[in-house]
C-alpha positions in Angstrom: -2.0 18.9 6.6 -5.5 17.4 6.0 -6.1 14.9 3.4 -8.4 17.5 1.7 -5.8 20.2 1.7 -3.1 17.6 0.5 -5.0 16.7 -2.6 -7.0 19.9 -3.3 -4.7 21.3 -6.1 -4.6 18.0 -7.9 -8.3 17.6 -7.8 -8.8 21.2 -9.2 -6.4 20.4 -12.0 -8.3 17.1 -12.9 -11.6 19.4 -13.2 -10.0 21.4 -16.0 -8.1 18.5 -17.6 -11.4 16.4 -17.9 -13.9 19.2 -18.2 -15.9 18.2 -15.1 -18.6 20.3 -13.9 -16.9 20.9 -10.5 -14.3 19.7 -8.1 -16.6 17.2 -6.5 -16.8 15.1 -9.6 -13.0 15.3 -10.2 -12.5 14.2 -6.6 -14.3 11.0 -7.5 -12.0 10.6 -10.4 -8.8 11.1 -8.2 -9.8 8.6 -5.5 -10.7 6.0 -8.0 -7.3 6.5 -9.8 -5.2 7.0 -6.8 -6.9 4.9 -4.0 -9.4 2.3 -5.0 -7.4 0.9 -8.0 -5.2 -0.5 -5.3 -8.0 -2.7 -3.7 -10.6 -3.4 -6.3 -10.4 -5.2 -9.5 -11.9 -3.1 -12.1 -11.1 -5.8 -14.8 -9.3 -2.9 -16.8 -6.2 -3.8 -18.7 -6.1 -1.1 -21.4 -3.8 1.8 -21.7 -5.8 4.8 -20.9 -7.1 4.4 -17.4 -8.2 8.0 -16.9 -10.5 7.5 -19.8 -11.9 4.3 -18.4 -12.7 6.1 -15.1 -14.3 9.1 -16.8 -16.5 6.7 -18.8 -17.9 5.2 -15.5 -18.4 8.5 -13.7 -22.1 9.3 -14.0 -22.3 12.3 -11.6 -24.5 14.8 -13.3 -28.4 15.3 -13.8 -30.4 12.0 -13.6 -27.5 10.1 -12.0 -30.1 8.6 -9.7 -28.0 9.2 -6.8 -24.9 7.4 -8.2 -21.4 9.2 -8.7 -19.5 6.2 -10.3 -20.5 2.6 -11.4 -18.2 -0.2 -12.4 -18.6 -3.8 -13.0 -16.5 -7.1 -12.5 -18.2 -9.4 -15.1 -16.2 -12.6 -13.9 -17.3 -12.2 -10.4 -20.7 -11.0 -11.4 -20.3 -7.9 -9.2 -21.7 -4.4 -9.4 -19.6 -1.7 -7.7 -21.2 1.7 -6.9 -19.7 4.8 -5.4 -20.9 8.1 -3.9 -18.3 10.6 -3.0 -18.4 13.6 -0.8 -15.7 16.4 -1.4 -15.5 18.8 1.5 -14.0 19.9 4.8 -17.1 18.6 6.6 -19.5 15.6 6.4 -22.1 15.9 3.7 -23.8 12.6 3.3 -27.5 12.6 4.5 -30.3 9.9 4.6 -32.3 11.7 1.7 -29.4 10.8 -0.7 -29.3 7.3 0.7 -33.0 6.8 0.0 -32.2 7.6 -3.7 -29.4 5.0 -3.8 -31.8 2.4 -2.3 -34.4 3.4 -4.8 -31.9 2.9 -7.6 -30.8 -0.6 -6.3 -34.4 -1.6 -5.9 -35.0 -0.7 -9.5 -32.1 -2.7 -11.1 -33.0 -5.6 -9.1 -36.5 -5.4 -10.2 -37.8 -5.1 -6.6 -39.6 -1.8 -7.2 -42.1 -1.3 -10.0 -40.9 2.4 -10.4 -39.4 3.5 -13.7 -36.5 5.5 -13.5 -34.9 7.7 -16.3 -31.0 7.5 -16.1 -28.7 10.0 -17.8 -26.9 8.9 -20.9 -23.7 7.7 -19.4 -25.6 5.7 -16.8 -27.8 4.2 -19.3 -24.8 3.0 -21.3 -23.4 1.2 -18.2 -26.8 -0.3 -17.5 -27.2 -1.5 -21.0 -23.7 -2.6 -22.0 -22.3 -4.0 -18.6 -24.9 -4.2 -15.7 -27.6 -6.1 -17.9 -25.0 -8.8 -18.5 -24.9 -9.5 -14.7 -28.5 -8.8 -13.8 -30.0 -11.4 -16.0 -33.5 -12.8 -15.0 -31.7 -16.1 -14.2 -29.1 -14.5 -12.0 -31.5 -12.3 -10.3 -33.8 -15.3 -9.4 -30.9 -17.2 -8.1 -29.2 -14.3 -6.4 -26.2 -15.2 -8.4 -24.6 -11.5 -8.3 -23.3 -9.1 -5.8 -23.8 -5.3 -5.3 -21.1 -3.3 -3.3 -21.9 0.3 -2.5 -19.0 2.5 -1.4 -19.7 5.6 0.6 -17.0 8.2 0.9 -17.2 11.2 3.0 -14.7 13.4 5.3 -16.2 11.6 8.3 -19.3 9.6 9.4 -20.4 11.4 12.6 -23.6 10.7 14.4 -26.0 7.8 13.3 -25.5 8.1 9.6 -24.0 4.6 9.3 -26.5 3.0 11.3 -29.2 4.7 9.4 -27.7 3.6 6.0 -27.5 0.0 7.2 -31.0 0.1 8.6 -32.3 1.2 5.2 -30.8 -1.7 3.4 -31.8 -4.4 6.1 -34.4 -6.1 3.9 -31.9 -7.2 1.4 -30.3 -9.4 3.8 -33.7 -10.9 4.6 -34.1 -11.6 0.8 -30.7 -13.1 0.6 -29.3 -10.4 -1.6 -25.6 -10.3 -1.8 -25.2 -6.7 -0.9 -22.6 -4.9 1.1 -21.9 -1.4 2.2 -18.3 0.0 2.6 -17.5 3.3 4.3 -14.2 5.2 3.8 -13.5 8.4 5.5 -10.6 10.8 4.5 -8.2 9.4 7.1 -8.7 5.8 5.5 -8.4 7.3 1.9 -5.1 8.8 3.0 -3.9 5.5 4.0 -4.9 3.9 0.7 -3.3 7.0 -1.1 0.0 6.6 0.6 0.1 2.9 1.0 1.6 0.3 -1.3 1.2 -2.6 1.0 2.0 -5.8 -1.1 -1.2 -8.0 -1.3 -1.1 -11.2 0.7 -0.3 -14.5 -1.2 1.8 -17.6 -1.1 3.3 -18.9 -4.3 5.7 -21.5 -5.7 7.8 -21.1 -8.6 10.0 -23.9 -10.3 13.8 -22.9 -10.2 16.1 -24.2 -12.9 18.2 -26.7 -11.0 21.6 -25.1 -9.7 20.9 -21.6 -11.4 20.7 -19.3 -8.4 22.7 -17.5 -6.0 21.6 -15.5 -2.8 23.2 -12.2 -1.6 22.5 -10.6 1.9 23.0 -6.9 2.0 21.7 -3.7 3.9 19.5 -1.2 2.4 20.6 2.2 3.3 18.0 4.9 4.0 17.2 6.7 7.2 17.9 3.5 8.9 19.7 0.1 7.7 17.3 -2.7 6.8 18.7 -6.2 6.1 17.5 -7.5 2.9 18.2 -10.8 1.0 18.0 -11.1 -2.7 18.0 -14.3 -4.7 18.9 -14.3 -8.5 17.7 -17.1 -10.5 16.4 -18.5 -13.6 12.8 -19.8 -13.3 10.5 -21.8 -15.7 7.9 -19.6 -17.4 5.2 -22.2 -17.2 5.4 -22.2 -13.5 4.7 -18.3 -13.4 1.6 -18.4 -15.7 -1.0 -20.1 -13.5 0.1 -17.6 -10.6 -0.7 -14.7 -12.8 -3.8 -16.0 -14.0 -4.9 -16.6 -10.3 -3.8 -13.4 -8.7 -4.5 -11.1 -11.6 -3.6 -7.4 -11.3 -2.8 -8.0 -7.5 0.5 -9.7 -8.3 1.5 -6.3 -10.3 0.3 -3.8 -7.7 3.7 -2.2 -7.4 4.5 -2.1 -11.0 4.3 1.6 -12.1 3.3 0.8 -15.7 0.0 -0.7 -16.8 0.2 -3.5 -19.5 0.4 -2.0 -22.9 -1.4 -4.6 -25.0 0.0 -6.2 -28.2 2.8 -3.4 -29.1 5.7 -3.8 -31.0 7.9 -4.6 -27.9 5.5 -7.2 -26.6 5.0 -8.8 -30.0 9.0 -9.2 -30.2 8.7 -10.8 -26.7 6.1 -13.3 -28.1 8.0 -14.1 -31.2 11.3 -14.9 -29.3 9.9 -17.1 -26.7 7.8 -18.9 -29.3 11.0 -20.3 -30.8 11.1 -22.9 -28.0 14.6 -24.6 -27.7 16.1 -22.3 -30.1 15.1 -19.1 -28.4 17.5 -16.4 -27.1 14.5 -15.2 -24.8 16.7 -15.5 -21.5 19.7 -13.4 -23.1 17.6 -10.7 -24.6 14.9 -10.2 -22.1 15.5 -8.2 -19.0 13.5 -10.6 -16.9 11.5 -9.9 -13.8 12.3 -7.9 -10.7 10.2 -8.8 -7.7 10.0 -8.3 -3.8 8.4 -10.4 -1.1 8.2 -10.9 2.7 10.0 -14.3 2.7 11.4 -16.9 0.4 13.0 -20.4 0.7 14.3 -23.0 -1.7 13.1 -26.5 -1.3 13.9 -29.2 -3.8 14.1 -27.2 -6.8 11.0 -25.0 -5.9 11.1 -21.4 -4.8 8.4 -20.8 -2.2 7.4 -17.3 -1.7 5.4 -15.3 0.7 3.8 -12.2 -0.4 5.3 -12.2 -4.0 4.9 -8.9 -6.0 6.5 -8.2 -9.4 7.7 -4.6 -9.5 9.3 -4.7 -13.0 8.7 -7.1 -15.7 4.9 -6.6 -16.0 5.0 -6.5 -19.8 6.9 -9.8 -20.0 4.6 -11.4 -17.5 1.3 -10.2 -19.0 2.6 -11.2 -22.5 3.6 -14.6 -21.6 0.4 -15.2 -19.7 -2.2 -13.2 -21.4 -1.5 -13.2 -25.2 -0.8 -16.9 -25.6 -2.5 -20.0 -24.2 0.6 -22.2 -24.4 4.2 -21.6 -23.5 6.8 -23.9 -24.7 8.3 -25.9 -21.7 11.7 -24.7 -22.4 11.1 -21.1 -21.8 13.2 -19.7 -18.9 12.9 -16.2 -17.2 15.8 -14.5 -15.3 14.3 -13.2 -12.0 15.7 -11.0 -9.1 13.7 -11.6 -5.9 14.4 -9.3 -2.9 13.2 -10.3 0.5 12.1 -7.4 2.8 11.1 -8.9 6.3 10.8 -5.6 8.2 7.2 -4.6 7.5 7.7 -1.1 8.6 10.1 -0.7 5.7 8.5 -2.9 3.1 6.5 -0.2 1.6 9.3 2.5 1.3 12.0 -0.2 -0.1 9.5 -1.8 -2.5 8.5 1.6 -4.0 12.1 2.5 -4.3 12.9 -0.8 -6.3 9.7 -0.4 -8.3 10.6 3.3 -9.2 14.3 2.5 -10.0 13.7 -0.7 -12.1 10.9 1.0 -14.2 12.9 4.0 -14.9 15.0 2.2 -17.5 12.0 2.5 -20.2 12.5 1.8 -23.7 12.8 5.4 -25.6 9.5 6.3 -27.1 9.0 7.9 -30.5 7.9 11.0 -28.5 11.0 11.3 -26.4 13.2 10.6 -29.6 11.6 13.6 -31.0 11.7 15.9 -28.0 15.0 17.7 -29.1 13.9 18.5 -32.6 14.3 22.1 -33.5 10.6 22.7 -34.1 9.9 21.0 -30.6 12.2 23.5 -29.0 10.9 26.4 -30.8 7.4 25.6 -29.6 8.7 25.2 -26.1 10.4 28.6 -26.1 7.3 30.5 -27.7 5.0 29.1 -25.1 7.5 29.5 -22.3 7.8 33.0 -22.9 4.0 33.6 -22.3 3.7 31.4 -19.1 2.7 28.0 -20.9 4.5 24.9 -20.2 4.9 22.8 -23.3 5.0 19.1 -22.3 7.3 17.6 -25.1 9.0 14.8 -23.0 8.1 12.4 -20.3 9.0 13.5 -16.8 10.0 17.0 -17.5 7.1 18.7 -15.9 7.8 16.7 -12.6 11.3 18.4 -12.4 10.0 22.1 -12.7 9.0 24.8 -10.2 5.1 25.3 -11.2 4.9 28.8 -10.1 5.8 30.2 -13.6 2.9 28.3 -15.3 0.2 29.2 -12.7 -3.1 30.0 -14.5 -3.6 33.6 -14.1 -7.4 33.4 -14.9 -8.3 31.2 -12.0 -7.9 27.5 -10.8 -9.3 25.6 -13.7 -6.9 24.3 -14.8 -4.4 25.1 -11.9 -1.4 25.5 -14.5 -1.2 26.2 -18.1 0.0 23.3 -20.0 0.0 22.0 -23.5 1.0 18.4 -24.3 2.7 18.0 -27.6 0.6 14.9 -28.3 -2.6 17.0 -27.8 -1.2 19.7 -30.2 -0.5 16.9 -32.9 -3.9 15.3 -32.4 -5.6 18.6 -33.0 -3.6 19.2 -36.1 -4.3 15.8 -37.5 -7.9 16.3 -37.0 -8.2 20.0 -38.3 -5.5 20.4 -41.1 -5.0 16.7 -42.1 -8.7 15.7 -41.7 -8.0 12.5 -39.8 -10.3 12.6 -36.8 -10.9 8.9 -36.7 -8.4 6.0 -36.9 -8.6 2.5 -35.7 -4.6 2.7 -35.5 -5.0 5.2 -32.6 -4.4 8.8 -33.3 -2.0 9.3 -30.4 0.4 6.9 -32.0 -0.1 8.4 -35.5 1.2 11.8 -34.2 4.7 10.4 -33.9 4.5 7.9 -36.8 6.7 8.1 -39.7 3.5 8.8 -41.9 2.4 12.0 -40.1 5.0 13.4 -37.6 6.9 15.4 -40.4 3.7 16.8 -41.8 2.5 17.8 -38.3 5.6 19.1 -36.8 7.1 20.4 -40.2 10.6 21.5 -40.2 10.6 22.0 -44.0 8.3 25.0 -44.1 8.5 28.2 -42.2 8.7 27.0 -38.5 6.9 30.3 -37.2 4.0 29.6 -39.7 3.8 25.8 -38.7 3.8 26.9 -34.8 0.8 29.2 -35.5 -1.0 26.5 -37.6 -0.6 24.0 -34.6 -1.8 26.7 -32.1 -4.9 27.5 -34.4 -5.8 23.7 -34.6 -5.2 23.4 -30.7 -7.3 26.3 -29.8 -10.1 25.3 -32.1 -10.3 22.0 -30.5 -10.4 23.8 -27.2 -13.2 26.0 -28.4 -15.2 23.0 -29.9 -14.7 21.1 -26.6 -16.2 24.2 -24.7 -19.2 24.2 -27.0 -19.8 20.5 -26.7 -19.5 20.8 -22.8 -22.1 23.6 -22.8 -24.6 21.9 -25.2 -24.1 18.3 -24.1 -27.6 17.9 -22.7 -29.1 19.3 -25.9 -27.7 16.9 -28.4 -27.5 12.9 -28.0 -24.5 13.0 -30.4 -22.3 15.2 -28.0 -22.4 12.6 -25.4 -20.0 10.3 -27.4 -16.3 10.4 -26.7 -15.3 10.4 -30.5 -17.4 13.2 -31.5 -15.1 16.0 -30.6 -12.3 15.3 -33.1 -15.0 14.9 -35.9 -16.2 18.5 -34.9 -12.7 19.8 -35.0 -12.4 18.3 -38.5 -15.5 19.7 -39.7 -14.7 23.1 -38.3 -12.3 23.5 -41.1 -15.4 24.1 -43.5 -15.8 27.4 -41.6 -13.2 29.0 -43.4 -14.6 28.3 -46.9 -18.3 28.6 -45.8 -18.9 31.2 -48.4 -17.7 29.1 -51.2 -18.7 25.4 -50.5 -18.3 24.3 -54.2 -14.5 24.3 -53.6 -14.7 21.7 -50.8 -17.0 19.2 -52.1 -14.8 16.3 -50.6 -12.7 15.7 -47.8 -9.6 15.7 -50.0 -10.7 19.1 -51.5 -10.8 20.5 -47.9 -7.6 19.2 -47.0 -5.9 20.8 -49.8 -7.6 24.0 -49.3 -6.7 24.2 -45.7 -3.1 24.5 -46.6 -3.9 28.0 -47.4 -5.4 28.8 -44.0 -2.6 30.7 -41.9 -2.6 30.4 -38.2 -1.3 33.7 -37.4 -4.1 35.9 -38.5 -6.6 33.8 -36.3 -4.4 33.7 -33.2 -3.8 36.6 -30.6 -0.1 36.3 -29.9 -0.3 39.0 -27.2 -2.8 37.1 -25.2 -1.1 33.6 -24.7 -1.9 32.6 -28.2 -5.5 32.4 -27.7 -8.1 32.0 -30.6 -9.1 35.2 -32.6 -12.2 34.3 -34.4 -15.4 36.2 -34.3 -18.7 34.8 -33.0 -20.0 33.4 -36.1 -17.5 30.6 -35.6 -19.6 29.2 -32.5 -22.8 29.6 -34.6 -21.3 27.6 -37.4 -20.1 24.6 -35.1 -23.6 24.5 -33.8 -25.2 24.1 -37.2 -22.7 21.3 -37.8 -23.7 19.7 -34.5 -27.2 19.9 -35.6 -26.3 18.2 -38.9 -24.3 15.5 -37.2 -27.2 14.8 -34.9 -29.6 14.6 -37.9 -27.5 12.0 -39.6 -27.7 10.1 -36.2 -31.5 10.3 -35.8 -31.8 9.0 -39.4 -29.7 6.0 -38.6 -31.5 5.3 -35.3 -34.8 5.4 -37.1 -33.4 3.0 -39.9 -32.3 0.5 -37.4 -35.7 0.6 -35.6 -37.6 0.3 -39.0 -35.5 -2.4 -40.6 -34.0 -4.3 -37.9 -36.8 -3.8 -35.4 -34.2 -3.0 -32.6 -33.4 0.0 -30.7 -30.1 2.0 -31.3 -28.0 2.0 -28.1 -25.0 4.2 -27.3 -22.4 1.4 -28.4 -24.0 1.7 -31.7 -22.8 5.2 -31.9 -19.4 4.3 -30.8 -19.1 1.5 -33.4 -20.4 3.9 -36.1 -18.1 6.9 -35.3 -14.9 4.6 -34.9 -15.2 3.3 -38.5 -12.7 4.7 -40.9 -15.2 5.6 -43.5 -17.6 7.3 -41.2 -16.1 10.7 -41.2 -16.2 10.9 -45.1 -20.0 9.9 -44.9 -20.4 12.7 -42.2 -18.6 15.1 -44.3 -20.5 14.6 -47.4 -23.9 14.9 -45.8 -22.8 17.9 -43.7 -21.6 19.7 -47.0 -25.0 18.8 -48.7 -26.9 20.2 -45.8 -24.9 23.4 -45.7 -25.5 23.9 -49.4 -29.3 23.9 -49.0 
């Protein structure tokens, strides 16, 4: 099976999941997530990698020949991608000339003035401008890497591309071109080769033992495991130097300062009185070779496969570790390179499968969760209420009968809850993170209420979810007509404002957000949902027209703010200003009051 055929269904599913205009754009997202994240340091350590990727995909009108752009601020590196998705070669020299024109422009080589689309402009303003300062340009203190991805590179296309950029070498510009065909992408996709390194850790004297065993698979592979206590301070500089590469096999990203990591931090900070060694699960790692030498553990190609949360908490959140802190570590030597990838991944998956139970999983057996699952399952929609459940099922039952976008009909219970939070509870913005709020003690019982009629609650949840879908569709269709629609936070704001539609003939009843929240309790879901057609939305076309009015009102509010900044601060409003404004907890109330006032006129 070709790589194209191997990933085609997954790419098509991404197109629907992220509302990309076509599979070609989704292909770029897929390759960035599944292949290039293994070999490129994108300087990302957040919790939503997909959103990070989407924010850096600029493939649309006025992309100036670029499909995705990232930066590495520490290395002053600009990383540009152009993806081609097909069974044949698509790259041509006309497109390369557009790429060259763009690079000339950002390096001030060309006097041409180019007009980037909003996503590209945001990256230029907020990331690239920090690297391409006049001083850095003058001293060539930066680098640009251009990645060309195509099914193949037949004929003279590689030579033509290199020839076009020859003058950069003459000018001493740090510019490099990298080519990846589908065969090379497939190797990246399948491979989990351990990054090369040599490290030394300090072992607690006399606290270790070594066990030699065979790993049983299609063949027997000799492995050797050392179990020991190491000093945390000897691990810290290695993590700081190697960064994410030391965690390449760890199947979970660092989750930031969450409750578990805060407890880790609190415990080891106790110094001599810490119970850290007893309470923490420690680190599980693999390597190509190790040896004990005078109290030091010397390791070749060290890789942490479990314990990334512990490691990152110890090394990123605090600057100084008490000297007394020790960590339990199990390190397995796999010398047979033909088996390294397979055994390493088995260890990584097995050791990471023992996760702490999330609030979402704790509620997955609730009566209402099972009821929602049964209702949706009966009409061929999978209700994702528990981590890992989808992976165990046959997908045939849930295949989308209306086409391939998305490939399967699925509803995630978090998305259901976020839609309800926005629409019925009027909480479209929260600095606490609304995905966390869904399963919090404050909101869960309101969203997935089991004290009211569960059938009524199911239809309310579906109404909120389908309205969120409809609003997102309108946003996608009109995104080039309104600047405000190009912001990631606006969708939930519009879902919340959609509640006004049900009282549009008597706006005096809903003068405040609190008024609307109270009145929305009267809005039943069932009359507005078509239960015979997979619980689709049953609202007349005036709903779409009303949403467009609200979009116009919010755009007007943004325009006023932009003008005010220009007039009083003598500065231009940039996309990040819109982000900061919309993220504030008081912004929705401000928007709501002005929209109501506008609608009353």
